[in-house]
mmCIF file of the N, C-alpha and C atoms, coordinates in Angstrom:
data_MODEL
# 
_entry.id   MODEL 
# 
loop_
_atom_site.group_PDB 
_atom_site.id 
_atom_site.type_symbol 
_atom_site.label_atom_id 
_atom_site.label_alt_id 
_atom_site.label_comp_id 
_atom_site.label_asym_id 
_atom_site.label_entity_id 
_atom_site.label_seq_id 
_atom_site.pdbx_PDB_ins_code 
_atom_site.Cartn_x 
_atom_site.Cartn_y 
_atom_site.Cartn_z 
_atom_site.occupancy 
_atom_site.B_iso_or_equiv 
_atom_site.pdbx_formal_charge 
_atom_site.auth_seq_id 
_atom_site.auth_comp_id 
_atom_site.auth_asym_id 
_atom_site.auth_atom_id 
_atom_site.pdbx_PDB_model_num 
ATOM 1   N N  . UNK A 1 1  ? 4.076   42.879 -15.417 1.00 0.00 ? 1  UNK A N  1 
ATOM 2   C CA . UNK A 1 1  ? 3.259   43.113 -16.563 1.00 0.00 ? 1  UNK A CA 1 
ATOM 3   C C  . UNK A 1 1  ? 3.238   44.616 -16.862 1.00 0.00 ? 1  UNK A C  1 
ATOM 4   N N  . UNK A 1 2  ? 3.323   44.902 -18.143 1.00 0.00 ? 2  UNK A N  1 
ATOM 5   C CA . UNK A 1 2  ? 3.269   46.246 -18.640 1.00 0.00 ? 2  UNK A CA 1 
ATOM 6   C C  . UNK A 1 2  ? 2.070   46.396 -19.560 1.00 0.00 ? 2  UNK A C  1 
ATOM 7   N N  . UNK A 1 3  ? 1.449   47.558 -19.524 1.00 0.00 ? 3  UNK A N  1 
ATOM 8   C CA . UNK A 1 3  ? 0.348   47.819 -20.396 1.00 0.00 ? 3  UNK A CA 1 
ATOM 9   C C  . UNK A 1 3  ? 0.560   49.155 -21.096 1.00 0.00 ? 3  UNK A C  1 
ATOM 10  N N  . UNK A 1 4  ? -0.111  49.300 -22.276 1.00 0.00 ? 4  UNK A N  1 
ATOM 11  C CA . UNK A 1 4  ? -0.061  50.558 -23.002 1.00 0.00 ? 4  UNK A CA 1 
ATOM 12  C C  . UNK A 1 4  ? -1.504  50.949 -23.319 1.00 0.00 ? 4  UNK A C  1 
ATOM 13  N N  . UNK A 1 5  ? -1.907  52.179 -22.978 1.00 0.00 ? 5  UNK A N  1 
ATOM 14  C CA . UNK A 1 5  ? -3.195  52.645 -23.274 1.00 0.00 ? 5  UNK A CA 1 
ATOM 15  C C  . UNK A 1 5  ? -3.080  53.654 -24.392 1.00 0.00 ? 5  UNK A C  1 
ATOM 16  N N  . UNK A 1 6  ? -3.816  53.408 -25.497 1.00 0.00 ? 6  UNK A N  1 
ATOM 17  C CA . UNK A 1 6  ? -3.807  54.289 -26.599 1.00 0.00 ? 6  UNK A CA 1 
ATOM 18  C C  . UNK A 1 6  ? -5.084  55.130 -26.594 1.00 0.00 ? 6  UNK A C  1 
ATOM 19  N N  . UNK A 1 7  ? -4.980  56.400 -26.386 1.00 0.00 ? 7  UNK A N  1 
ATOM 20  C CA . UNK A 1 7  ? -6.120  57.287 -26.351 1.00 0.00 ? 7  UNK A CA 1 
ATOM 21  C C  . UNK A 1 7  ? -6.499  57.776 -27.712 1.00 0.00 ? 7  UNK A C  1 
ATOM 22  N N  . UNK A 1 8  ? -7.744  58.031 -27.948 1.00 0.00 ? 8  UNK A N  1 
ATOM 23  C CA . UNK A 1 8  ? -8.232  58.516 -29.231 1.00 0.00 ? 8  UNK A CA 1 
ATOM 24  C C  . UNK A 1 8  ? -8.174  60.029 -29.284 1.00 0.00 ? 8  UNK A C  1 
ATOM 25  N N  . UNK A 1 9  ? -8.159  60.571 -30.497 1.00 0.00 ? 9  UNK A N  1 
ATOM 26  C CA . UNK A 1 9  ? -8.255  62.030 -30.624 1.00 0.00 ? 9  UNK A CA 1 
ATOM 27  C C  . UNK A 1 9  ? -9.716  62.459 -30.357 1.00 0.00 ? 9  UNK A C  1 
ATOM 28  N N  . UNK A 1 10 ? -9.934  63.749 -30.227 1.00 0.00 ? 10 UNK A N  1 
ATOM 29  C CA . UNK A 1 10 ? -11.261 64.271 -29.850 1.00 0.00 ? 10 UNK A CA 1 
ATOM 30  C C  . UNK A 1 10 ? -12.415 63.758 -30.781 1.00 0.00 ? 10 UNK A C  1 
ATOM 31  N N  . UNK A 1 11 ? -12.177 63.765 -32.061 1.00 0.00 ? 11 UNK A N  1 
ATOM 32  C CA . UNK A 1 11 ? -13.180 63.348 -33.038 1.00 0.00 ? 11 UNK A CA 1 
ATOM 33  C C  . UNK A 1 11 ? -13.530 61.851 -32.863 1.00 0.00 ? 11 UNK A C  1 
ATOM 34  N N  . UNK A 1 12 ? -12.538 61.024 -32.710 1.00 0.00 ? 12 UNK A N  1 
ATOM 35  C CA . UNK A 1 12 ? -12.777 59.620 -32.517 1.00 0.00 ? 12 UNK A CA 1 
ATOM 36  C C  . UNK A 1 12 ? -13.445 59.299 -31.197 1.00 0.00 ? 12 UNK A C  1 
ATOM 37  N N  . UNK A 1 13 ? -12.986 60.051 -30.148 1.00 0.00 ? 13 UNK A N  1 
ATOM 38  C CA . UNK A 1 13 ? -13.593 59.876 -28.819 1.00 0.00 ? 13 UNK A CA 1 
ATOM 39  C C  . UNK A 1 13 ? -15.090 60.215 -28.916 1.00 0.00 ? 13 UNK A C  1 
ATOM 40  N N  . UNK A 1 14 ? -15.493 61.339 -29.538 1.00 0.00 ? 14 UNK A N  1 
ATOM 41  C CA . UNK A 1 14 ? -16.829 61.741 -29.690 1.00 0.00 ? 14 UNK A CA 1 
ATOM 42  C C  . UNK A 1 14 ? -17.664 60.665 -30.429 1.00 0.00 ? 14 UNK A C  1 
ATOM 43  N N  . UNK A 1 15 ? -17.059 60.154 -31.510 1.00 0.00 ? 15 UNK A N  1 
ATOM 44  C CA . UNK A 1 15 ? -17.709 59.147 -32.324 1.00 0.00 ? 15 UNK A CA 1 
ATOM 45  C C  . UNK A 1 15 ? -18.068 57.892 -31.489 1.00 0.00 ? 15 UNK A C  1 
ATOM 46  N N  . UNK A 1 16 ? -17.081 57.457 -30.682 1.00 0.00 ? 16 UNK A N  1 
ATOM 47  C CA . UNK A 1 16 ? -17.333 56.260 -29.854 1.00 0.00 ? 16 UNK A CA 1 
ATOM 48  C C  . UNK A 1 16 ? -18.410 56.549 -28.807 1.00 0.00 ? 16 UNK A C  1 
ATOM 49  N N  . UNK A 1 17 ? -18.355 57.758 -28.191 1.00 0.00 ? 17 UNK A N  1 
ATOM 50  C CA . UNK A 1 17 ? -19.360 58.114 -27.160 1.00 0.00 ? 17 UNK A CA 1 
ATOM 51  C C  . UNK A 1 17 ? -20.742 58.202 -27.775 1.00 0.00 ? 17 UNK A C  1 
ATOM 52  N N  . UNK A 1 18 ? -20.866 58.674 -29.012 1.00 0.00 ? 18 UNK A N  1 
ATOM 53  C CA . UNK A 1 18 ? -22.162 58.747 -29.681 1.00 0.00 ? 18 UNK A CA 1 
ATOM 54  C C  . UNK A 1 18 ? -22.659 57.318 -29.977 1.00 0.00 ? 18 UNK A C  1 
ATOM 55  N N  . UNK A 1 19 ? -21.775 56.414 -30.316 1.00 0.00 ? 19 UNK A N  1 
ATOM 56  C CA . UNK A 1 19 ? -22.133 55.032 -30.546 1.00 0.00 ? 19 UNK A CA 1 
ATOM 57  C C  . UNK A 1 19 ? -22.618 54.384 -29.232 1.00 0.00 ? 19 UNK A C  1 
ATOM 58  N N  . UNK A 1 20 ? -21.960 54.682 -28.145 1.00 0.00 ? 20 UNK A N  1 
ATOM 59  C CA . UNK A 1 20 ? -22.409 54.200 -26.850 1.00 0.00 ? 20 UNK A CA 1 
ATOM 60  C C  . UNK A 1 20 ? -23.800 54.663 -26.547 1.00 0.00 ? 20 UNK A C  1 
ATOM 61  N N  . UNK A 1 21 ? -24.115 55.945 -26.845 1.00 0.00 ? 21 UNK A N  1 
ATOM 62  C CA . UNK A 1 21 ? -25.456 56.473 -26.586 1.00 0.00 ? 21 UNK A CA 1 
ATOM 63  C C  . UNK A 1 21 ? -26.506 55.766 -27.442 1.00 0.00 ? 21 UNK A C  1 
ATOM 64  N N  . UNK A 1 22 ? -26.154 55.536 -28.715 1.00 0.00 ? 22 UNK A N  1 
ATOM 65  C CA . UNK A 1 22 ? -27.107 54.820 -29.610 1.00 0.00 ? 22 UNK A CA 1 
ATOM 66  C C  . UNK A 1 22 ? -27.405 53.424 -29.084 1.00 0.00 ? 22 UNK A C  1 
ATOM 67  N N  . UNK A 1 23 ? -26.356 52.746 -28.565 1.00 0.00 ? 23 UNK A N  1 
ATOM 68  C CA . UNK A 1 23 ? -26.595 51.408 -27.986 1.00 0.00 ? 23 UNK A CA 1 
ATOM 69  C C  . UNK A 1 23 ? -27.488 51.501 -26.780 1.00 0.00 ? 23 UNK A C  1 
ATOM 70  N N  . UNK A 1 24 ? -27.274 52.468 -25.913 1.00 0.00 ? 24 UNK A N  1 
ATOM 71  C CA . UNK A 1 24 ? -28.063 52.633 -24.710 1.00 0.00 ? 24 UNK A CA 1 
ATOM 72  C C  . UNK A 1 24 ? -29.535 52.962 -25.080 1.00 0.00 ? 24 UNK A C  1 
ATOM 73  N N  . UNK A 1 25 ? -29.698 53.859 -26.072 1.00 0.00 ? 25 UNK A N  1 
ATOM 74  C CA . UNK A 1 25 ? -30.996 54.226 -26.544 1.00 0.00 ? 25 UNK A CA 1 
ATOM 75  C C  . UNK A 1 25 ? -31.804 53.042 -27.087 1.00 0.00 ? 25 UNK A C  1 
ATOM 76  N N  . UNK A 1 26 ? -31.033 52.052 -27.647 1.00 0.00 ? 26 UNK A N  1 
ATOM 77  C CA . UNK A 1 26 ? -31.656 50.842 -28.198 1.00 0.00 ? 26 UNK A CA 1 
ATOM 78  C C  . UNK A 1 26 ? -31.881 49.804 -27.144 1.00 0.00 ? 26 UNK A C  1 
ATOM 79  N N  . UNK A 1 27 ? -31.527 50.104 -25.871 1.00 0.00 ? 27 UNK A N  1 
ATOM 80  C CA . UNK A 1 27 ? -31.764 49.152 -24.797 1.00 0.00 ? 27 UNK A CA 1 
ATOM 81  C C  . UNK A 1 27 ? -30.666 48.087 -24.689 1.00 0.00 ? 27 UNK A C  1 
ATOM 82  N N  . UNK A 1 28 ? -29.561 48.325 -25.354 1.00 0.00 ? 28 UNK A N  1 
ATOM 83  C CA . UNK A 1 28 ? -28.443 47.386 -25.302 1.00 0.00 ? 28 UNK A CA 1 
ATOM 84  C C  . UNK A 1 28 ? -27.385 47.803 -24.290 1.00 0.00 ? 28 UNK A C  1 
ATOM 85  N N  . UNK A 1 29 ? -26.569 46.852 -23.828 1.00 0.00 ? 29 UNK A N  1 
ATOM 86  C CA . UNK A 1 29 ? -25.510 47.167 -22.914 1.00 0.00 ? 29 UNK A CA 1 
ATOM 87  C C  . UNK A 1 29 ? -24.556 48.220 -23.521 1.00 0.00 ? 29 UNK A C  1 
ATOM 88  N N  . UNK A 1 30 ? -24.187 49.206 -22.738 1.00 0.00 ? 30 UNK A N  1 
ATOM 89  C CA . UNK A 1 30 ? -23.349 50.270 -23.251 1.00 0.00 ? 30 UNK A CA 1 
ATOM 90  C C  . UNK A 1 30 ? -22.566 50.914 -22.175 1.00 0.00 ? 30 UNK A C  1 
ATOM 91  N N  . UNK A 1 31 ? -21.352 51.405 -22.540 1.00 0.00 ? 31 UNK A N  1 
ATOM 92  C CA . UNK A 1 31 ? -20.490 52.127 -21.590 1.00 0.00 ? 31 UNK A CA 1 
ATOM 93  C C  . UNK A 1 31 ? -21.124 53.507 -21.246 1.00 0.00 ? 31 UNK A C  1 
ATOM 94  N N  . UNK A 1 32 ? -22.093 53.941 -22.033 1.00 0.00 ? 32 UNK A N  1 
ATOM 95  C CA . UNK A 1 32 ? -22.736 55.217 -21.777 1.00 0.00 ? 32 UNK A CA 1 
ATOM 96  C C  . UNK A 1 32 ? -23.378 55.244 -20.397 1.00 0.00 ? 32 UNK A C  1 
ATOM 97  N N  . UNK A 1 33 ? -23.657 54.056 -19.862 1.00 0.00 ? 33 UNK A N  1 
ATOM 98  C CA . UNK A 1 33 ? -24.307 54.010 -18.561 1.00 0.00 ? 33 UNK A CA 1 
ATOM 99  C C  . UNK A 1 33 ? -23.344 54.094 -17.427 1.00 0.00 ? 33 UNK A C  1 
ATOM 100 N N  . UNK A 1 34 ? -22.023 54.284 -17.749 1.00 0.00 ? 34 UNK A N  1 
ATOM 101 C CA . UNK A 1 34 ? -21.003 54.361 -16.722 1.00 0.00 ? 34 UNK A CA 1 
ATOM 102 C C  . UNK A 1 34 ? -20.315 55.699 -16.926 1.00 0.00 ? 34 UNK A C  1 
ATOM 103 N N  . UNK A 1 35 ? -20.847 56.829 -16.394 1.00 0.00 ? 35 UNK A N  1 
ATOM 104 C CA . UNK A 1 35 ? -20.354 58.117 -16.693 1.00 0.00 ? 35 UNK A CA 1 
ATOM 105 C C  . UNK A 1 35 ? -19.111 58.595 -15.895 1.00 0.00 ? 35 UNK A C  1 
ATOM 106 N N  . UNK A 1 36 ? -18.384 57.702 -15.359 1.00 0.00 ? 36 UNK A N  1 
ATOM 107 C CA . UNK A 1 36 ? -17.169 58.045 -14.586 1.00 0.00 ? 36 UNK A CA 1 
ATOM 108 C C  . UNK A 1 36 ? -16.165 58.795 -15.501 1.00 0.00 ? 36 UNK A C  1 
ATOM 109 N N  . UNK A 1 37 ? -15.489 59.829 -15.002 1.00 0.00 ? 37 UNK A N  1 
ATOM 110 C CA . UNK A 1 37 ? -14.491 60.515 -15.794 1.00 0.00 ? 37 UNK A CA 1 
ATOM 111 C C  . UNK A 1 37 ? -13.354 59.605 -16.294 1.00 0.00 ? 37 UNK A C  1 
ATOM 112 N N  . UNK A 1 38 ? -13.155 58.471 -15.683 1.00 0.00 ? 38 UNK A N  1 
ATOM 113 C CA . UNK A 1 38 ? -12.123 57.568 -16.084 1.00 0.00 ? 38 UNK A CA 1 
ATOM 114 C C  . UNK A 1 38 ? -12.579 56.601 -17.149 1.00 0.00 ? 38 UNK A C  1 
ATOM 115 N N  . UNK A 1 39 ? -13.869 56.608 -17.415 1.00 0.00 ? 39 UNK A N  1 
ATOM 116 C CA . UNK A 1 39 ? -14.442 55.758 -18.448 1.00 0.00 ? 39 UNK A CA 1 
ATOM 117 C C  . UNK A 1 39 ? -14.350 56.406 -19.829 1.00 0.00 ? 39 UNK A C  1 
ATOM 118 N N  . UNK A 1 40 ? -13.169 56.214 -20.466 1.00 0.00 ? 40 UNK A N  1 
ATOM 119 C CA . UNK A 1 40 ? -12.969 56.875 -21.778 1.00 0.00 ? 40 UNK A CA 1 
ATOM 120 C C  . UNK A 1 40 ? -12.671 55.819 -22.795 1.00 0.00 ? 40 UNK A C  1 
ATOM 121 N N  . UNK A 1 41 ? -13.111 56.064 -24.034 1.00 0.00 ? 41 UNK A N  1 
ATOM 122 C CA . UNK A 1 41 ? -12.827 55.122 -25.127 1.00 0.00 ? 41 UNK A CA 1 
ATOM 123 C C  . UNK A 1 41 ? -11.269 55.060 -25.321 1.00 0.00 ? 41 UNK A C  1 
ATOM 124 N N  . UNK A 1 42 ? -10.815 53.867 -25.620 1.00 0.00 ? 42 UNK A N  1 
ATOM 125 C CA . UNK A 1 42 ? -9.431  53.625 -25.965 1.00 0.00 ? 42 UNK A CA 1 
ATOM 126 C C  . UNK A 1 42 ? -9.345  52.864 -27.255 1.00 0.00 ? 42 UNK A C  1 
ATOM 127 N N  . UNK A 1 43 ? -8.227  52.892 -27.870 1.00 0.00 ? 43 UNK A N  1 
ATOM 128 C CA . UNK A 1 43 ? -8.046  52.159 -29.072 1.00 0.00 ? 43 UNK A CA 1 
ATOM 129 C C  . UNK A 1 43 ? -7.662  50.711 -28.772 1.00 0.00 ? 43 UNK A C  1 
ATOM 130 N N  . UNK A 1 44 ? -8.272  49.741 -29.463 1.00 0.00 ? 44 UNK A N  1 
ATOM 131 C CA . UNK A 1 44 ? -7.884  48.347 -29.190 1.00 0.00 ? 44 UNK A CA 1 
ATOM 132 C C  . UNK A 1 44 ? -6.461  48.082 -29.700 1.00 0.00 ? 44 UNK A C  1 
ATOM 133 N N  . UNK A 1 45 ? -5.785  47.212 -28.956 1.00 0.00 ? 45 UNK A N  1 
ATOM 134 C CA . UNK A 1 45 ? -4.431  46.853 -29.408 1.00 0.00 ? 45 UNK A CA 1 
ATOM 135 C C  . UNK A 1 45 ? -4.297  45.362 -29.294 1.00 0.00 ? 45 UNK A C  1 
ATOM 136 N N  . UNK A 1 46 ? -3.972  44.627 -30.296 1.00 0.00 ? 46 UNK A N  1 
ATOM 137 C CA . UNK A 1 46 ? -3.633  45.170 -31.658 1.00 0.00 ? 46 UNK A CA 1 
ATOM 138 C C  . UNK A 1 46 ? -4.887  45.736 -32.326 1.00 0.00 ? 46 UNK A C  1 
ATOM 139 N N  . UNK A 1 47 ? -4.671  46.605 -33.356 1.00 0.00 ? 47 UNK A N  1 
ATOM 140 C CA . UNK A 1 47 ? -5.842  47.200 -34.016 1.00 0.00 ? 47 UNK A CA 1 
ATOM 141 C C  . UNK A 1 47 ? -6.756  46.161 -34.645 1.00 0.00 ? 47 UNK A C  1 
ATOM 142 N N  . UNK A 1 48 ? -8.021  46.442 -34.522 1.00 0.00 ? 48 UNK A N  1 
ATOM 143 C CA . UNK A 1 48 ? -9.030  45.554 -35.114 1.00 0.00 ? 48 UNK A CA 1 
ATOM 144 C C  . UNK A 1 48 ? -9.135  45.819 -36.579 1.00 0.00 ? 48 UNK A C  1 
ATOM 145 N N  . UNK A 1 49 ? -9.126  44.777 -37.415 1.00 0.00 ? 49 UNK A N  1 
ATOM 146 C CA . UNK A 1 49 ? -9.264  44.982 -38.834 1.00 0.00 ? 49 UNK A CA 1 
ATOM 147 C C  . UNK A 1 49 ? -10.671 44.652 -39.281 1.00 0.00 ? 49 UNK A C  1 
ATOM 148 N N  . UNK A 1 50 ? -11.249 45.473 -40.125 1.00 0.00 ? 50 UNK A N  1 
ATOM 149 C CA . UNK A 1 50 ? -12.604 45.269 -40.603 1.00 0.00 ? 50 UNK A CA 1 
ATOM 150 C C  . UNK A 1 50 ? -12.612 44.740 -42.002 1.00 0.00 ? 50 UNK A C  1 
# 
């Protein structure tokens, strides 16, 4: 099995982390509660269409 991890640029990474904090502040499950250095936002693949 092979995997590809697509990392976000700094602006997108910060945007995702801020969303995680808003979720946590609202009492919802959030990755903000897992502060490990390896817990970083990644881009979904295939890309999610809105």
